[in-house]
C-alpha positions in Angstrom: -4.5 -77.5 -45.4 -1.2 -77.4 -46.6 2.1 -76.4 -44.7 2.4 -73.0 -46.0 -1.4 -72.2 -45.2 -1.0 -73.1 -41.5 2.8 -71.0 -41.8 0.5 -68.1 -42.9 -2.4 -68.2 -40.1 0.2 -68.8 -37.6 3.4 -66.7 -38.0 1.8 -62.7 -38.4 -0.4 -63.6 -34.2 2.6 -65.6 -33.0 5.1 -62.7 -34.5 3.2 -59.6 -33.1 1.9 -61.5 -29.6 5.6 -61.5 -29.2 6.4 -58.4 -30.6 4.3 -57.2 -27.9 5.0 -59.6 -24.6 8.3 -61.4 -25.3 11.0 -60.8 -22.9 14.0 -58.3 -22.1 16.8 -60.5 -22.4 20.8 -58.9 -22.6 21.1 -62.0 -25.7 18.0 -60.5 -27.7 19.3 -57.3 -27.7 20.5 -56.1 -31.8 23.8 -55.0 -30.5 24.4 -58.8 -28.4 27.8 -60.4 -30.3 27.4 -63.7 -31.8 29.2 -64.9 -28.8 26.8 -63.9 -26.1 24.4 -65.4 -28.0 26.3 -68.7 -28.6 26.8 -68.4 -25.0 23.1 -68.3 -23.8 22.5 -70.8 -25.7 24.7 -73.2 -23.9 24.2 -72.1 -20.3 20.1 -72.3 -21.0 20.3 -76.0 -22.0 18.2 -77.4 -19.0 18.5 -74.3 -17.1 15.6 -71.4 -16.3 16.2 -68.1 -17.5 15.9 -66.5 -13.9 19.2 -68.5 -13.1 21.0 -67.9 -16.1 20.8 -64.6 -16.2 22.8 -63.1 -13.2 25.9 -65.9 -14.2 25.7 -64.9 -17.9 25.6 -61.0 -17.5 29.4 -61.9 -15.0 30.5 -64.3 -17.4 30.3 -61.3 -20.2 31.4 -58.8 -17.9 34.9 -61.0 -17.4 35.3 -62.6 -21.2 33.6 -60.4 -23.7 35.1 -62.5 -25.9 36.3 -66.0 -26.6 39.9 -65.2 -26.5 39.3 -63.4 -22.7 38.4 -66.9 -21.8 40.6 -69.6 -23.5 43.6 -67.0 -22.5 42.4 -68.6 -18.4 42.2 -71.9 -17.5 39.2 -74.2 -18.3 39.1 -74.7 -14.2 38.0 -70.6 -13.9 35.2 -72.1 -17.1 33.9 -74.5 -14.3 34.5 -71.7 -11.5 32.6 -69.2 -12.6 29.7 -71.8 -14.0 28.9 -71.2 -10.1 25.4 -74.0 -9.2 24.1 -73.5 -13.3 24.2 -77.7 -13.0 26.0 -79.7 -16.0 29.2 -78.0 -15.3 30.6 -80.0 -18.3 28.9 -77.6 -20.3 31.4 -74.7 -18.3 34.4 -77.1 -20.4 32.7 -77.5 -23.7 32.2 -73.5 -23.3 36.0 -73.0 -22.9 36.8 -75.5 -25.7 34.8 -73.9 -27.9 36.2 -70.5 -27.3 39.8 -72.0 -28.0 39.0 -73.6 -31.1 37.7 -70.3 -32.2 40.8 -68.5 -31.3 43.0 -71.4 -33.0 41.0 -71.7 -36.3 38.6 -68.7 -36.5 40.5 -65.8 -35.5 38.6 -65.4 -32.0 35.4 -64.9 -33.8 32.0 -67.2 -33.8 31.3 -68.6 -37.3 27.9 -67.5 -39.3 28.3 -70.7 -41.6 25.9 -73.3 -40.2 28.5 -76.4 -40.8 31.4 -74.4 -38.8 29.3 -74.5 -36.2 28.5 -77.5 -35.7 31.7 -78.4 -36.4 33.0 -76.7 -32.8 33.2 -78.3 -29.8 30.4 -78.9 -27.8 27.8 -77.5 -30.4 25.1 -80.4 -31.2 22.3 -79.5 -33.6 19.8 -77.1 -32.1 22.7 -74.9 -30.4 24.0 -74.4 -34.0 20.5 -73.9 -36.0 19.9 -71.4 -32.7 23.1 -69.3 -32.9 22.6 -69.1 -36.9 19.4 -67.8 -36.5 19.8 -65.6 -33.4 23.2 -64.1 -34.0 23.0 -64.7 -37.6 19.7 -63.9 -38.3 19.6 -67.6 -40.9 16.3 -69.9 -42.2 16.4 -72.4 -39.3 13.8 -75.1 -37.7 15.1 -74.6 -33.8 13.5 -77.5 -31.7 14.1 -76.8 -28.9 11.7 -78.5 -25.6 9.0 -75.7 -26.2 9.4 -75.0 -29.3 8.5 -79.1 -29.7 6.2 -79.0 -27.2 4.6 -75.8 -29.0 4.0 -77.6 -32.7 2.9 -81.0 -31.3 0.2 -79.1 -29.3 -0.5 -76.4 -32.3 0.1 -78.9 -35.4 -0.3 -82.5 -33.8 -2.6 -81.9 -31.1 -0.9 -84.0 -28.8 -0.1 -82.3 -24.7 3.5 -83.4 -26.0 6.1 -84.5 -28.0 7.9 -87.4 -28.6 10.3 -88.3 -26.1 13.2 -88.0 -28.3 13.0 -85.6 -31.3 12.1 -87.1 -34.6 11.8 -86.2 -38.4 8.7 -86.3 -38.8 8.8 -83.0 -36.2 11.6 -81.3 -38.1 9.6 -82.2 -41.2 6.8 -80.3 -39.4 9.1 -77.1 -38.2 10.1 -76.6 -41.7 7.2 -76.6 -43.3 6.4 -73.5 -40.8 9.5 -71.6 -41.7 7.9 -67.9 -43.2 10.4 -68.0 -46.5 12.7 -64.4 -45.6 15.4 -65.5 -43.7 14.7 -62.3 -40.5 11.3 -63.0 -40.7 11.9 -66.9 -40.0 14.7 -66.4 -37.4 12.6 -64.0 -35.8 9.5 -66.7 -36.1 11.9 -68.9 -34.6 12.3 -66.8 -31.2 9.0 -65.9 -31.0 8.0 -69.5 -30.9 10.2 -70.7 -28.0 9.1 -67.7 -26.2 5.7 -68.7 -26.4 6.0 -71.8 -24.9 8.3 -70.3 -22.2 5.3 -68.2 -21.0 2.2 -69.4 -22.4 2.2 -73.1 -23.7 4.2 -74.1 -20.5 4.6 -78.2 -19.8 2.3 -77.7 -16.9 -0.6 -75.2 -16.5 -0.5 -73.8 -20.3 -2.7 -70.9 -20.6 -3.9 -71.3 -23.9 -6.4 -68.0 -22.6 -3.6 -66.0 -23.5 -2.5 -68.1 -26.6 -2.6 -65.9 -29.7 -3.1 -68.7 -31.7 -5.7 -70.5 -29.8 -8.1 -71.1 -32.9 -5.8 -72.6 -34.5 -4.7 -75.4 -32.5 -5.3 -78.8 -33.0 -4.8 -79.5 -29.3 -8.1 -77.0 -28.1 -9.6 -78.1 -31.0 -9.5 -81.5 -30.0 -10.6 -80.8 -26.6 -7.2 -81.4 -24.9 -6.6 -84.7 -24.5 -4.5 -85.6 -21.6 -0.7 -87.2 -22.5 -1.6 -90.8 -22.6 2.4 -92.0 -23.8 5.2 -93.1 -21.2 5.0 -91.9 -17.7 7.1 -88.2 -17.9 8.7 -88.3 -14.8 10.8 -85.1 -13.0 13.7 -84.5 -12.2 14.9 -85.3 -8.6 18.2 -83.6 -7.4 17.6 -84.9 -3.4 20.5 -87.3 -2.5 21.1 -88.0 -6.2 24.3 -88.2 -7.6 24.1 -85.0 -9.2 23.4 -83.4 -6.0 26.9 -84.9 -5.2 29.2 -84.0 -8.1 27.4 -80.6 -7.1 28.7 -80.4 -3.2 31.8 -81.6 -4.1 32.4 -79.6 -7.0 31.4 -76.3 -4.7 34.6 -77.1 -2.1 36.7 -76.0 -4.9 34.9 -73.8 -6.9 35.1 -71.8 -3.2 39.0 -72.6 -2.1 41.3 -70.1 -4.1 43.9 -73.0 -4.9 44.0 -77.1 -4.0 42.2 -78.9 -1.3 42.6 -81.9 1.0 40.7 -85.0 0.6 39.1 -84.3 4.0 37.6 -80.8 2.7 35.7 -83.3 0.4 34.9 -85.9 2.8 33.5 -83.8 5.6 30.3 -82.2 2.6 29.1 -85.8 1.5 28.0 -88.8 4.0 27.9 -91.3 2.1 31.4 -92.3 1.3 30.5 -95.2 -1.7 28.4 -92.9 -3.4 30.5 -89.9 -2.7 33.7 -91.7 -4.6 31.7 -92.8 -7.2 30.6 -89.0 -8.3 33.8 -88.0 -6.9 35.6 -90.3 -9.5 33.5 -89.3 -12.3 33.8 -85.3 -11.7 37.6 -86.8 -12.3 36.5 -88.3 -15.9 34.6 -85.2 -17.3 37.6 -83.4 -16.5 36.1 -80.8 -13.8 38.1 -81.5 -10.6 41.6 -83.0 -11.3 43.7 -85.7 -8.7 47.2 -83.9 -8.1 50.3 -86.2 -6.9 50.5 -85.0 -3.4 46.9 -86.4 -2.8 45.2 -83.2 -3.3 42.3 -82.1 -5.7 42.0 -78.5 -7.7 40.1 -77.7 -10.6 41.8 -78.5 -14.0 44.7 -76.7 -15.7 
């Protein structure tokens, strides 16, 4: 069975399914700007749509263009990030906006290499923006897509922990020749992984390509790789960092150290988390002993 044959068998059913079941998301509308797409892709990293949507909407009302964001301090991006988690993404978006203003006349470039050169933009995000904002032909491999292709083509329950060259080759072999169709295929496979071919409870009976799925034909063999551990949060440095950062987001100005101390009882962990936030550029220690969001 050739890759071309695979593509022909899979593309039509998945695109038809997507046309009927795709979620109505604002960054997918025809009038969504490339900046709107880029912001959504950064926010959606490791964060579900239901949490991203209200923050994205507020963000786009306040900063509808890169120039609008670049004109404000980076600390305002951290403040607006709220409780999305992994707040360094807010700093990357701000740095990206500044670069777009300084080097690209305030516009998100369509060229894939220029996208890759932006601060904080990796291979996945560059391919996603090029595909979804500019309708280009790229293999877009996020967690959902990798899982779908692992089951559909390779016949295993989960993909390798780290992306492999073989995965990229498979994804590229399945891309439709027409760039616009390829871009729609990329988002359709992603949506299939998010809604049907989920990690823990896949709804295989609703899958449009169940008859072609190698994992189904193999009897849905259980994953036999290293243990897959879910992410913990309670009691971690991540939670402590979030508590400390929340104090500064809610404050109108710099805060005294006791205001930070009170939110976490473990002094050693609290100081470690605070040092990490300072090192990451998310908190500025001031000369008078107070702390503030970055300026």
